[in-house]
VEXFITI-545843 format. One record per residue: x, y, z of N, C-alpha, C in turn; residue in three letters. Coordinates in steps of 0.05 Angstrom, whole numbers. Layout:
BEGIN
neast_nnorth_nup_caeast_canorth_caup_ceast_cnorth_cup_residu
X_Y_Z_X_Y_Z_X_Y_Z_ala
...
***
This chain:
BEGIN
neast_nnorth_nup_caeast_canorth_caup_ceast_cnorth_cup_residu
-323_11_475_-301_30_482_-317_69_480_met
-311_84_498_-320_113_495_-305_133_477_ser
-318_153_465_-304_168_448_-278_188_467_asp
-293_188_497_-276_200_513_-244_182_518_glu
-250_161_517_-219_148_519_-209_151_491_val
-223_149_471_-208_151_445_-191_177_444_leu
-213_195_450_-197_225_447_-176_233_468_glu
-177_215_489_-159_223_512_-127_203_497_gln
-130_184_482_-113_168_480_-96_191_450_tyr
-114_193_434_-104_210_406_-97_238_417_ile
-101_251_429_-97_276_440_-68_269_444_gly
-65_253_468_-43_244_483_-18_244_459_arg
-18_215_443_-11_212_424_10_240_400_val
-14_252_393_-16_272_377_10_296_383_met
-2_310_417_18_329_433_43_316_435_arg
49_287_437_81_284_445_87_274_415_ile
76_269_395_89_262_368_95_285_352_ser
86_306_364_89_329_347_122_333_353_glu
125_332_378_158_334_376_177_315_380_ala
166_299_384_186_266_378_170_248_367_glu
185_227_358_175_196_339_160_170_364_glu
146_169_367_142_148_383_137_116_368_leu
156_102_389_164_71_377_131_53_383_asp
135_38_381_105_16_378_107_11_411_glu
130_11_430_123_6_454_113_24_472_glu
116_54_463_109_72_475_79_79_464_ala
64_72_452_43_76_434_30_50_449_leu
38_32_450_20_6_466_21_9_491_lys
32_26_512_34_23_530_8_53_544_gln
22_76_520_0_89_523_-30_86_521_met
-35_64_509_-58_59_497_-70_40_522_ala
-54_27_525_-61_7_556_-71_24_576_leu
-57_43_579_-64_63_601_-88_81_602_glu
-100_84_575_-129_89_578_-141_73_571_val
-143_43_565_-165_29_563_-165_10_534_gly
-141_20_520_-152_-1_497_-133_-22_497_ile
-146_-43_480_-136_-64_491_-112_-77_467_thr
-101_-87_474_-82_-100_456_-84_-109_435_glu
-112_-125_433_-123_-130_401_-138_-111_383_glu
-146_-94_403_-155_-67_390_-136_-56_373_glu
-108_-48_377_-93_-36_370_-71_-58_347_leu
-84_-89_346_-67_-102_330_-82_-99_309_gln
-119_-90_309_-141_-85_291_-123_-67_270_arg
-128_-41_290_-122_-20_282_-98_-9_255_ala
-73_-31_272_-52_-36_250_-61_-46_224_glu
-69_-74_225_-80_-86_202_-98_-69_182_trp
-115_-51_198_-134_-38_180_-117_-13_160_met
-105_-4_180_-84_19_174_-64_9_148_ala
-56_-15_150_-37_-24_128_-58_-22_103_ala
-87_-40_107_-91_-37_86_-105_-16_71_glu
-112_4_86_-116_37_73_-94_44_55_his
-72_40_68_-47_54_62_-38_39_32_val
-46_11_34_-46_-3_6_-60_8_-9_ser
-79_8_-3_-105_22_-28_-99_45_-38_arg
-91_63_-19_-87_90_-20_-65_91_-47_ala
-38_76_-38_-15_71_-53_-23_66_-87_glu
-40_51_-89_-56_48_-113_-68_63_-133_gly
-91_77_-117_-102_100_-115_-76_121_-134_phe
-57_128_-117_-39_145_-131_-29_141_-147_leu
-25_113_-160_-14_103_-178_-24_109_-204_arg
-53_107_-197_-74_111_-218_-81_141_-220_his
-71_156_-210_-81_191_-210_-109_198_-193_arg
-110_182_-181_-144_181_-162_-135_194_-130_arg
-125_213_-135_-116_228_-112_-137_232_-89_ser
-161_232_-93_-182_245_-76_-191_219_-67_ala
-191_184_-87_-189_163_-66_-172_164_-47_asp
-146_174_-56_-123_164_-36_-128_175_-16_ala
-133_205_-12_-143_223_7_-151_207_29_val
-186_196_22_-199_189_44_-184_161_53_glu
-170_145_36_-160_114_50_-137_132_74_glu
-123_145_59_-100_160_86_-112_176_112_leu
-132_188_103_-150_198_123_-154_178_147_gln
-164_155_138_-172_135_148_-145_116_170_glu
-130_118_148_-101_107_159_-94_123_184_ala
-86_154_180_-80_165_199_-101_170_223_leu
-128_162_221_-142_163_245_-144_142_267_ala
-132_112_252_-123_95_259_-96_90_273_leu
-76_110_257_-46_110_273_-42_140_275_lys
-47_152_295_-44_183_283_-15_190_291_pro
-3_176_303_30_183_299_48_173_282_ala
41_162_255_53_150_242_55_172_223_asp
89_170_222_101_190_205_97_177_173_tyr
104_157_173_97_161_137_69_156_130_glu
50_151_143_23_165_132_21_188_127_val
23_204_147_25_232_151_35_244_121_arg
62_234_122_79_244_95_58_227_62_arg
55_206_64_34_204_45_13_218_37_leu
-11_224_60_-38_241_64_-25_264_48_leu
1_282_53_8_302_41_14_309_7_ala
25_277_3_32_279_-23_3_272_-36_arg
-19_264_-29_-41_261_-35_-55_293_-36_ala
-50_301_-17_-66_330_-19_-52_337_-44_tyr
-19_345_-42_-7_357_-69_-21_355_-96_leu
-23_335_-95_-33_318_-123_-62_331_-126_glu
-77_335_-101_-103_344_-106_-97_378_-118_glu
-79_385_-109_-74_412_-109_-71_421_-135_leu
-43_395_-143_-41_395_-177_-59_396_-195_arg
-80_379_-185_-98_376_-207_-121_405_-201_gly
-119_425_-187_-133_449_-189_-155_451_-170_gly
-148_438_-141_-169_432_-121_-146_449_-97_arg
-157_471_-100_-142_503_-86_-143_500_-54_gln
-169_487_-49_-177_480_-19_-160_463_-4_glu
-141_449_-17_-128_428_-13_-100_435_0_ala
-88_461_-10_-62_472_-8_-64_470_26_ala
-75_480_39_-81_489_69_-73_456_81_lys
-89_439_78_-84_411_84_-57_396_81_gln
-44_407_58_-14_400_48_1_407_58_ala
-3_443_66_19_455_82_24_440_109_glu
-5_446_119_0_430_150_12_405_156_gly
4_386_134_24_362_141_42_367_134_leu
53_373_115_86_380_108_96_390_132_val
94_409_146_93_422_164_102_411_200_arg
84_396_192_83_368_214_98_358_214_gln
109_346_181_128_323_179_159_338_190_cys
153_363_181_187_375_182_195_375_217_leu
175_377_237_181_378_255_199_351_266_leu
192_335_260_203_305_250_220_304_245_arg
228_311_213_248_303_201_252_332_184_arg
274_350_197_280_380_192_294_379_175_pro
310_352_165_332_356_155_326_340_118_asp
291_341_117_292_327_95_284_347_77_asp
296_350_53_296_371_32_276_366_14_asp
260_339_7_237_341_-7_220_358_6_glu
217_355_36_184_361_44_191_396_40_leu
220_411_46_223_437_39_212_444_3_phe
217_420_-16_212_428_-41_177_430_-44_gly
163_411_-24_139_413_-28_132_431_-19_met
132_448_1_123_471_13_115_493_-8_leu
151_489_-25_155_505_-45_134_510_-69_asn
131_480_-76_113_480_-94_78_481_-88_glu
76_476_-61_50_488_-52_52_515_-53_ile
64_529_-49_57_563_-47_66_565_-81_asp
81_555_-99_72_559_-129_45_555_-143_ser
43_540_-133_6_523_-142_-20_543_-125_leu
-7_553_-95_-25_564_-87_-28_603_-101_arg
-7_613_-106_-6_633_-114_10_647_-86_gly
28_671_-95_46_683_-81_29_700_-56_ala
7_703_-65_-9_716_-46_-24_700_-24_ser
-18_683_-27_-21_665_-5_2_659_23_ala
25_675_14_46_676_31_50_640_46_gly
60_643_71_71_620_81_41_610_92_gly
16_616_93_-9_610_113_-1_612_144_gly
-33_603_149_-30_600_179_-10_589_188_pro
-3_592_221_12_588_230_15_563_239_gly
37_547_252_50_521_258_18_508_273_arg
20_533_292_-3_519_315_-33_518_304_gly
-38_537_283_-69_530_274_-74_500_261_val
-48_497_244_-54_469_231_-48_450_251_tyr
-39_447_268_-30_425_282_-62_415_303_trp
-71_446_308_-103_442_323_-126_437_305_ala
-131_444_276_-142_436_253_-146_401_257_gly
-109_389_248_-110_366_235_-123_352_259_val
-113_360_289_-119_343_315_-151_338_312_ala
-159_362_311_-192_355_309_-203_335_295_ala
-196_335_270_-204_321_252_-195_293_259_ala
-169_295_263_-165_266_273_-175_246_295_val
-178_264_315_-202_255_340_-223_248_328_val
-240_266_309_-257_258_302_-266_235_277_gly
-242_234_261_-245_209_245_-241_182_264_leu
-219_188_278_-220_167_297_-238_152_312_ser
-254_169_327_-279_160_338_-287_143_318_ala
-303_151_294_-315_137_274_-301_104_270_ala
-267_108_260_-254_91_253_-254_61_274_ala
-248_72_299_-246_60_318_-269_45_322_trp
-299_55_327_-325_48_333_-325_26_303_trp
-319_33_285_-327_13_253_-309_-7_260_trp
-286_-7_270_-269_-28_271_-283_-47_296_met
-286_-38_317_-297_-58_330_-328_-72_332_ala
-341_-55_316_-368_-64_306_-372_-74_281_glu
-353_-76_264_-359_-92_231_-370_-116_243_glu
-384_-125_226_-398_-153_227_-385_-164_208_pro
-375_-201_218_-363_-210_192_-380_-216_169_pro
-366_-228_149_-382_-237_127_-391_-267_140_glu
-419_-271_126_-424_-304_124_-416_-314_109_thr
-416_-340_100_-391_-361_85_-414_-377_90_ala
-418_-389_57_-429_-411_44_-408_-437_39_pro
-422_-457_38_-401_-481_31_-386_-479_16_asp
-362_-491_17_-334_-479_3_-338_-485_-27_ala
-363_-509_-30_-363_-515_-61_-375_-499_-80_glu
-393_-485_-65_-412_-459_-75_-396_-436_-82_ala
-376_-441_-65_-370_-410_-59_-345_-405_-78_trp
-326_-421_-87_-305_-410_-110_-315_-403_-133_val
-306_-378_-137_-316_-362_-166_-337_-349_-161_gly
-355_-349_-140_-379_-334_-135_-372_-306_-117_thr
-395_-284_-117_-400_-265_-101_-409_-270_-81_glu
-393_-263_-53_-406_-263_-30_-412_-238_-16_ile
-446_-241_-2_-461_-223_-3_-475_-229_29_gly
-475_-208_43_-491_-207_64_-477_-209_90_gly
-490_-195_111_-466_-192_137_-488_-197_159_tyr
-471_-216_183_-489_-223_202_-478_-206_223_thr
-492_-196_243_-491_-178_267_-478_-196_284_lys
-456_-189_304_-451_-203_320_-462_-192_343_leu
-473_-211_373_-478_-204_394_-460_-185_407_glu
-466_-169_424_-452_-149_440_-439_-171_461_glu
-408_-166_463_-397_-188_478_-387_-165_499_val
-380_-174_516_-359_-157_559_-332_-155_534_glu
-320_-133_544_-295_-120_531_-272_-131_551_glu
-254_-154_535_-239_-168_560_-213_-153_547_thr
-192_-150_566_-163_-163_547_-159_-181_535_val
-153_-183_506_-153_-211_492_-127_-229_504_pro
-139_-262_499_-121_-275_498_-109_-298_480_glu
-80_-287_468_-75_-296_445_-77_-327_444_ile
-88_-338_427_-83_-383_435_-68_-384_409_ser
-46_-399_405_-41_-409_389_-50_-434_376_pro
-53_-433_346_-64_-452_338_-55_-483_338_pro
-66_-501_337_-63_-540_345_-43_-542_334_ser
-41_-533_310_-23_-537_285_-8_-523_271_gly
5_-528_248_20_-508_233_2_-501_214_ala
-7_-474_206_-28_-469_190_-10_-466_157_phe
-27_-482_143_-18_-484_118_-31_-457_97_thr
-13_-461_74_-27_-433_55_-16_-453_29_leu
-36_-457_3_-32_-471_-14_-44_-461_-34_ser
-31_-468_-66_-42_-457_-82_-68_-468_-99_leu
-95_-463_-108_-110_-473_-116_-123_-455_-152_gly
-140_-466_-159_-152_-463_-182_-149_-480_-210_gly
-160_-466_-231_-151_-484_-254_-122_-476_-262_gln
-111_-453_-258_-85_-456_-274_-53_-469_-255_phe
-68_-483_-236_-39_-493_-218_-23_-513_-242_thr
-33_-523_-263_-19_-533_-277_14_-508_-290_glu
8_-490_-290_28_-473_-307_34_-448_-283_glu
21_-454_-263_29_-430_-243_41_-450_-217_leu
60_-431_-192_73_-445_-171_69_-425_-151_thr
73_-431_-118_76_-409_-110_94_-419_-85_met
105_-393_-80_130_-388_-54_113_-376_-38_glu
119_-387_-13_101_-377_12_126_-354_29_val
121_-325_38_142_-319_50_130_-322_83_his
99_-317_85_98_-312_110_65_-321_115_asp
62_-338_130_28_-345_138_31_-345_171_val
18_-313_179_8_-315_200_-25_-312_211_thr
-31_-332_231_-54_-335_236_-61_-328_262_his
-72_-306_271_-66_-290_298_-98_-298_312_asp
-102_-309_335_-129_-322_344_-131_-304_373_val
-151_-290_373_-159_-274_393_-187_-285_410_tyr
-192_-273_437_-208_-282_449_-244_-286_436_ser
-243_-266_420_-267_-254_401_-267_-253_369_asp
-238_-260_358_-240_-259_336_-206_-264_322_ser
-206_-275_292_-180_-280_285_-173_-272_262_ala
-153_-268_247_-141_-256_228_-115_-270_213_trp
-117_-275_191_-98_-287_173_-88_-270_150_leu
-59_-269_157_-41_-252_133_-19_-268_121_arg
-16_-269_98_-3_-289_88_11_-266_67_val
28_-279_50_48_-265_31_70_-285_14_ser
70_-275_-1_95_-295_-19_98_-288_-49_gly
106_-307_-70_104_-300_-95_94_-323_-114_trp
76_-314_-141_66_-327_-151_87_-325_-177_ile
93_-352_-189_120_-363_-205_108_-372_-231_val
116_-362_-252_98_-366_-276_124_-386_-293_asn
111_-414_-297_123_-436_-298_112_-454_-327_glu
90_-437_-333_74_-445_-359_86_-433_-386_gly
70_-436_-398_77_-419_-425_62_-401_-440_gly
53_-393_-420_26_-356_-425_47_-341_-415_asn
40_-319_-424_44_-292_-416_21_-276_-402_glu
27_-271_-373_2_-256_-366_0_-229_-361_trp
-25_-214_-367_-22_-184_-367_-38_-183_-346_ser
-53_-196_-331_-73_-195_-307_-79_-215_-294_thr
-80_-218_-272_-80_-238_-254_-101_-235_-224_met
-117_-246_-219_-126_-244_-188_-138_-272_-189_glu
-146_-273_-151_-158_-289_-142_-171_-284_-127_gly
-174_-304_-98_-181_-304_-63_-164_-319_-59_arg
-171_-316_-22_-163_-329_-6_-185_-340_13_val
-188_-368_11_-210_-383_16_-191_-397_53_ile
-213_-391_64_-202_-405_96_-217_-428_104_ile
-211_-449_108_-222_-477_121_-218_-484_151_tyr
-235_-496_155_-227_-505_178_-210_-544_178_asp
-210_-552_196_-194_-577_196_-208_-602_176_glu
-238_-596_173_-250_-619_156_-257_-610_132_asp
-251_-586_119_-244_-572_97_-267_-553_89_gly
-284_-550_118_-306_-531_109_-298_-504_110_glu
-316_-492_84_-305_-467_74_-311_-445_103_gly
-294_-429_114_-303_-406_138_-308_-379_124_leu
-288_-363_111_-279_-342_102_-270_-345_83_lys
-274_-318_60_-258_-315_44_-253_-283_39_gln
-227_-274_27_-213_-244_21_-234_-232_7_ser
-228_-212_-10_-228_-193_-30_-211_-205_-54_gly
-220_-189_-69_-195_-196_-94_-172_-191_-81_asn
-157_-214_-94_-126_-204_-89_-111_-207_-118_val
-102_-184_-124_-90_-173_-146_-61_-185_-149_arg
-58_-202_-164_-32_-214_-162_-16_-196_-196_val
-30_-199_-212_-18_-172_-229_-36_-160_-244_val
-31_-132_-240_-45_-114_-250_-42_-99_-281_gln
-64_-82_-288_-56_-72_-310_-36_-57_-325_thr
-25_-46_-298_-1_-24_-303_24_-41_-290_tyr
21_-64_-286_40_-83_-278_52_-86_-309_asn
85_-99_-306_98_-105_-333_80_-138_-336_ala
85_-147_-345_71_-177_-361_85_-192_-352_ala
68_-222_-334_83_-244_-329_93_-258_-346_leu
123_-261_-360_132_-280_-371_142_-309_-357_arg
139_-325_-379_151_-357_-370_172_-347_-350_pro
177_-359_-324_200_-360_-309_196_-331_-289_gly
180_-310_-293_181_-288_-284_162_-292_-252_asp
165_-287_-235_147_-289_-213_141_-251_-203_arg
117_-255_-186_104_-238_-177_96_-236_-146_met
105_-216_-132_98_-220_-102_66_-216_-98_pro
53_-219_-75_31_-219_-69_28_-217_-30_phe
4_-204_-26_-1_-209_6_-36_-197_8_asn
-40_-210_29_-67_-207_36_-76_-213_67_ala
-101_-193_77_-102_-192_105_-131_-202_103_leu
-137_-229_114_-161_-235_120_-176_-243_138_val
-200_-233_153_-219_-230_173_-218_-268_174_arg
-211_-279_196_-215_-315_202_-231_-318_222_ser
-227_-338_229_-246_-356_248_-219_-374_276_gln
-229_-379_295_-208_-382_313_-199_-418_307_pro
-227_-419_297_-218_-460_282_-205_-465_257_glu
-201_-443_240_-188_-442_222_-160_-457_220_ala
-157_-477_192_-135_-492_203_-120_-488_171_ala
-127_-478_148_-112_-476_131_-125_-456_112_arg
-109_-445_86_-124_-433_71_-111_-439_43_ala
-122_-426_17_-118_-433_-9_-127_-408_-12_thr
-93_-398_-32_-99_-378_-54_-110_-385_-85_leu
-142_-380_-81_-142_-395_-111_-149_-371_-133_met
-130_-381_-153_-125_-366_-174_-154_-366_-189_ile
-170_-348_-198_-194_-352_-207_-190_-344_-239_glu
-176_-327_-243_-185_-307_-271_-149_-288_-280_arg
-155_-283_-306_-138_-266_-314_-134_-262_-341_gly
-115_-246_-351_-114_-252_-381_-86_-255_-388_glu
-82_-274_-415_-63_-282_-416_-66_-292_-445_arg
-36_-294_-462_-35_-309_-490_-13_-315_-493_val
-8_-329_-509_20_-350_-514_44_-336_-512_pro
59_-342_-488_85_-330_-502_99_-335_-526_ala
116_-312_-528_134_-324_-547_155_-338_-544_ala
169_-340_-569_185_-361_-565_210_-354_-549_asp
223_-331_-558_246_-318_-543_237_-290_-535_thr
245_-278_-521_248_-247_-511_270_-234_-511_tyr
270_-203_-529_295_-196_-529_305_-187_-500_pro
328_-187_-493_346_-178_-471_336_-158_-462_ala
328_-149_-439_326_-112_-430_345_-99_-431_gly
336_-71_-431_366_-57_-444_372_-36_-415_thr
400_-43_-406_403_-27_-383_398_-3_-376_pro
389_-1_-350_383_29_-352_398_46_-326_val
403_69_-336_420_80_-314_402_100_-283_glu
407_91_-259_386_94_-245_401_114_-224_val
381_138_-216_394_157_-197_390_153_-172_gly
409_172_-156_393_156_-124_381_184_-110_ala
362_189_-98_347_211_-89_363_218_-65_gly
350_245_-53_362_255_-33_371_245_0_glu
384_240_6_395_222_30_390_193_26_gly
388_181_-6_389_150_-11_426_146_-16_val
430_122_-1_453_114_-10_464_85_-31_arg
453_86_-51_457_66_-62_483_51_-75_leu
489_31_-64_515_18_-69_513_14_-107_gly
542_14_-110_549_9_-132_541_-18_-148_glu
520_-21_-171_515_-46_-174_495_-63_-156_asp
493_-41_-139_461_-55_-119_439_-64_-131_gln
432_-45_-160_405_-51_-174_409_-50_-204_leu
403_-73_-206_409_-71_-242_379_-75_-256_met
375_-47_-272_351_-43_-284_349_-50_-314_ile
328_-60_-322_328_-63_-355_305_-57_-356_arg
306_-43_-379_275_-32_-397_271_-55_-416_glu
243_-64_-409_232_-83_-422_217_-69_-453_arg
201_-48_-447_192_-33_-464_187_-6_-451_ser
188_15_-467_180_42_-466_173_61_-487_ala
150_76_-482_142_91_-508_124_114_-503_ala
124_127_-520_108_147_-515_84_145_-538_phe
56_162_-539_42_154_-553_28_187_-553_arg
16_193_-571_11_216_-575_-32_216_-575_asp
-39_233_-558_-73_227_-564_-83_251_-572_thr
-87_254_-599_-94_281_-620_-118_295_-606_gln
-133_279_-594_-159_299_-591_-161_312_-569_ile
-144_301_-548_-136_311_-521_-111_334_-526_leu
-102_328_-545_-77_357_-556_-56_337_-529_asn
-53_317_-524_-34_305_-504_-17_280_-517_thr
-3_275_-493_9_252_-500_9_231_-467_arg
19_205_-482_12_179_-458_43_171_-465_ser
56_155_-432_76_136_-433_74_115_-422_phe
75_92_-431_80_70_-422_108_55_-423_arg
114_53_-396_135_34_-392_137_6_-377_ala
158_-17_-377_158_-41_-365_189_-40_-358_ser
202_-52_-329_228_-50_-327_223_-80_-308_phe
250_-95_-300_260_-117_-292_276_-100_-269_glu
274_-103_-246_296_-91_-228_306_-106_-207_ile
332_-120_-215_349_-135_-200_360_-129_-179_glu
365_-141_-154_372_-140_-122_392_-151_-128_asn
420_-135_-127_442_-153_-124_457_-147_-98_arg
443_-136_-80_452_-130_-52_433_-144_-31_gly
438_-137_-10_425_-151_11_386_-147_10_pro
376_-164_25_350_-160_18_338_-129_24_pro
318_-125_10_305_-99_17_277_-95_27_leu
273_-91_47_242_-81_55_233_-60_45_arg
244_-40_38_234_-17_31_246_-9_-1_ser
235_-1_-16_251_8_-51_230_19_-59_leu
228_44_-65_212_59_-76_227_73_-101_ser
213_73_-118_223_81_-145_209_115_-159_leu
227_134_-164_209_156_-181_215_156_-209_thr
200_158_-224_190_163_-251_186_188_-254_leu
216_204_-271_211_226_-279_213_222_-312_glu
187_245_-322_191_246_-354_203_279_-354_leu
220_276_-376_232_303_-384_229_315_-414_val
228_348_-420_230_356_-441_259_348_-457_asp
262_362_-477_284_364_-497_303_374_-478_gly
300_398_-461_318_405_-442_332_395_-423_ala
317_371_-413_323_358_-390_302_362_-367_gly
284_385_-372_268_395_-351_241_374_-344_asn
241_369_-319_221_349_-304_194_364_-312_val
178_346_-326_147_356_-339_128_339_-318_val
144_319_-311_122_305_-295_137_281_-280_tyr
126_274_-254_142_259_-233_120_241_-217_ser
128_219_-215_109_195_-203_131_175_-182_arg
121_171_-157_142_157_-139_117_133_-139_asp
137_110_-142_125_79_-134_138_64_-120_arg
121_52_-105_132_31_-75_135_1_-93_ser
158_-9_-95_163_-33_-99_157_-58_-79_leu
163_-48_-59_163_-62_-38_141_-50_-17_thr
126_-67_2_112_-60_23_116_-72_52_ser
113_-62_70_116_-77_103_96_-105_107_ser
74_-98_86_66_-128_92_61_-147_69_ser
84_-137_54_89_-152_25_118_-173_35_gly
124_-189_11_151_-202_20_178_-177_9_pro
199_-187_21_221_-162_14_230_-172_-17_pro
245_-156_-26_262_-155_-49_285_-168_-42_leu
289_-199_-43_316_-214_-35_331_-216_-58_leu
358_-215_-45_377_-222_-64_385_-233_-82_gln
389_-225_-108_386_-246_-131_357_-244_-147_gly
336_-235_-128_310_-234_-135_304_-207_-157_glu
287_-216_-180_279_-195_-196_259_-195_-198_thr
250_-164_-200_215_-155_-193_210_-134_-215_arg
185_-144_-230_167_-136_-251_155_-106_-243_leu
167_-84_-257_161_-54_-248_150_-50_-275_phe
119_-38_-277_103_-25_-295_92_5_-290_gly
96_20_-305_78_44_-305_64_55_-327_thr
46_73_-317_33_84_-342_27_114_-340_val
29_133_-351_25_155_-345_1_171_-374_ala
-5_184_-362_-27_195_-383_-31_231_-388_thr
-43_246_-398_-45_265_-403_-20_289_-393_gln
1_276_-416_21_285_-414_25_314_-434_leu
49_332_-429_52_348_-451_71_344_-475_pro
59_354_-495_74_344_-521_100_340_-512_leu
114_363_-500_144_369_-498_159_344_-486_asp
138_326_-475_149_303_-450_169_282_-478_ala
195_278_-483_209_263_-499_228_239_-486_val
230_241_-459_250_225_-449_239_216_-412_gly
250_189_-398_258_188_-376_277_183_-365_tyr
277_188_-332_296_165_-318_290_159_-296_arg
300_142_-276_289_130_-256_309_135_-227_leu
297_145_-212_313_156_-190_299_129_-160_val
322_126_-151_317_109_-129_308_131_-101_val
280_138_-88_267_155_-79_274_135_-44_ser
277_107_-41_271_102_-17_289_78_-22_arg
305_68_-3_317_39_6_325_42_30_leu
316_12_37_332_6_61_324_-29_59_gln
***
């Protein structure tokens, strides 16, 4: 695919999306008109989702520079995506909060673009005010909207050419035999021979694609599958899986990770994913009876027939005989969020501030249980606000509990939520939780 074709497509998308929100069908039609195939669009969708997922992780760990890089790649692949653009604005704002004055221009430009689509979003206006405050009054309102749009458009076109070229040219991983594969790192790449570009033909698998749980911990862990999708194209294949890991043993897990391994019908290993982190250090611990969602996207092969989520490692300790009941927490609703009475029950498992004498700061660590008593939720985000003695917010962080690539929060399901905040001012003495997104 030529850079001219990409620039034509992305230029059209950005010009139109400045004034209106494009749905998936409109984007698809525009892409096909300039010669981009359905397979390339599907790859872009998956890759953008992976970039966004990593960016959210980086933001949770206050690595805003890494988040910016991931979201630039995501925006290059999905130039009309409002949520990607909004999240990138947040990442640049975090950079500005950390002292990077050059991030002010990018943050303001992206916020103004978002306001063209959502002019009633008070949070965006608040972000503009904070940008001006952090940048200083001398900066005023910054350059005009057209200057921002032109600059971002040029950057996205350049990024997109590189991102889409990499997406089309990235060689697949080579795979050793399955027996030597488990628990070892896979290295090396094999270059694919050039093939003539054609409109892909999706071929249904010969039978139902199955996902099982493997590894040395299957006596105490079980799996509930939410989605297994194996898409086969003319020259590639992708596997998307999601579900929950349930702790039915007698241990408490503070971390847990593994890999998805893909086999053909004869049991020969074909591909494996990178690390699938089920429980991470910032999550609430997985106690007996708890369950934790997972999701993964893996480059596959057309002849693949089944896959195994191999839980390979984790940190665990014997569980306590009993645990105290969580303390109910009042939760607020953010702007535009309609939270039904008793729709969410949030209980605090633990919450504590800790002073760091050397740095003259304090840290905060907490874990919660979030029970959904209403209909299934595809999108749920919580904002943690830390406050001083007068109730003023001294720290704020937004966290997504669900994602488009993972399982929803079902009615009656309890999801674990953990958070860690560091380098806080010493006057931070309390917290509150606010639902910032609910769908």
